[in-house]
C-alpha positions as CSV (number, residue, x, y, z in Angstrom):
1,M,3.1,-9.2,13.3
2,K,3.0,-5.7,14.5
3,K,4.1,-3.0,12.2
4,N,6.2,0.2,12.7
5,Y,4.4,2.8,10.8
6,N,7.4,5.2,10.8
7,Y,9.6,3.1,8.5
8,A,8.9,1.3,5.2
9,R,10.4,0.2,1.9
10,L,9.4,-0.1,-1.7
11,D,10.0,-3.5,-3.2
12,R,9.3,-3.5,-7.0
13,G,6.8,-0.7,-6.5
14,N,5.0,-2.4,-3.5
15,F,4.9,-0.4,-0.3
16,E,5.6,-2.4,2.9
17,Y,5.7,-1.1,6.5
18,A,8.6,-2.3,8.6
19,P,8.1,-4.8,11.3
20,N,8.0,-3.6,14.9
21,K,10.6,-6.2,15.9
22,L,13.8,-6.5,13.9
23,V,15.7,-9.7,13.8
24,I,19.4,-9.4,13.1
25,G,21.2,-12.7,13.3
26,D,20.2,-14.2,16.6
27,R,19.2,-10.9,18.1
28,Q,15.6,-9.6,18.4
29,I,15.5,-5.8,18.6
30,F,12.5,-3.9,19.9
31,N,12.5,-0.1,19.6
32,A,15.3,-0.2,17.0
33,S,17.2,2.9,16.1
34,A,17.0,4.6,12.7
35,E,20.4,3.2,11.9
36,E,19.3,-0.4,12.7
37,Y,16.3,0.1,10.4
38,A,18.4,1.6,7.7
39,A,20.9,-1.3,7.9
40,L,18.1,-3.7,6.9
41,G,16.8,-1.5,4.1
42,W,13.9,0.3,5.9
43,L,13.6,4.0,5.2
44,P,11.8,6.7,7.3
45,I,8.4,7.8,6.0
46,V,7.8,11.4,5.4
47,K,4.0,11.8,5.9
48,T,2.0,14.6,4.3
49,E,-1.5,15.9,5.1
50,Q,-4.3,14.3,3.1
51,P,-6.1,16.9,0.9
52,E,-9.8,17.3,1.5
53,S,-12.0,15.1,-0.6
54,G,-15.0,16.5,-2.5
55,D,-18.1,15.4,-4.3
56,G,-17.3,12.5,-6.7
57,F,-13.7,11.9,-5.7
58,Y,-11.3,10.9,-2.8
59,F,-7.5,10.7,-2.3
60,T,-5.4,7.6,-2.0
61,P,-1.8,7.6,-0.7
62,T,1.1,7.0,-3.0
63,Y,4.7,6.5,-2.0
64,A,8.0,7.2,-3.7
65,E,11.7,6.9,-2.5
66,S,13.6,10.1,-2.5
67,N,16.9,11.1,-0.8
68,G,16.9,8.0,1.5
69,K,13.3,8.5,2.6
70,I,9.9,7.2,1.6
71,V,7.8,10.3,0.7
72,Q,4.0,10.1,0.9
73,S,1.9,12.0,-1.6
74,W,-1.8,11.8,-2.6
75,E,-3.5,10.8,-5.8
76,K,-7.0,12.0,-6.7
77,V,-9.4,9.1,-7.5
78,E,-12.8,9.7,-9.0
79,Y,-15.7,7.5,-7.7
80,E,-17.2,5.3,-10.4
81,T,-20.8,6.4,-10.6
82,E,-22.4,3.2,-11.7
83,A,-21.2,-0.5,-12.0
84,T,-22.0,-2.3,-15.2
85,E,-23.0,-5.9,-15.5
86,A,-19.5,-6.7,-16.7
87,D,-18.1,-5.1,-13.5
88,Y,-20.3,-7.5,-11.4
89,I,-19.4,-10.5,-13.4
90,N,-15.6,-9.8,-13.3
91,A,-15.8,-9.2,-9.6
92,L,-17.6,-12.5,-9.0
93,E,-15.0,-14.3,-11.2
94,D,-12.2,-12.6,-9.2
95,L,-13.8,-14.2,-6.1
96,G,-13.7,-17.6,-7.7
97,V,-17.3,-17.9,-8.9
98,D,-17.5,-20.4,-11.8
99,F,-20.4,-19.8,-14.1
100,G,-19.8,-23.2,-15.7
101,E,-19.4,-21.8,-19.3
102,E,-17.3,-19.5,-21.2
103,R,-18.5,-15.9,-20.9
104,S,-17.6,-12.9,-23.0
105,V,-18.2,-9.7,-21.2
106,E,-17.4,-6.3,-22.7
């Protein structure tokens, strides 16, 4: 489904872009107005310029609702310099790899 990147909502902290096509009853609306999006709980997004990254860090977008809008801001995230054995094992387990025995990784 195509997204409309100008409208979104926060549902229990999860950011979700609006669909490009709105369905209201038996009507399908393309190029919906701001009022039609608002009637279904979609709010306009206020976008901000991403700060410039530097050595060892980058910025990831965050969103918060304020005054009937979704406001974008940026959170600084530091790169992890080196993965540990535990990081690799945990990543593999998250992907469903079964090592066939109980493992204790710290």
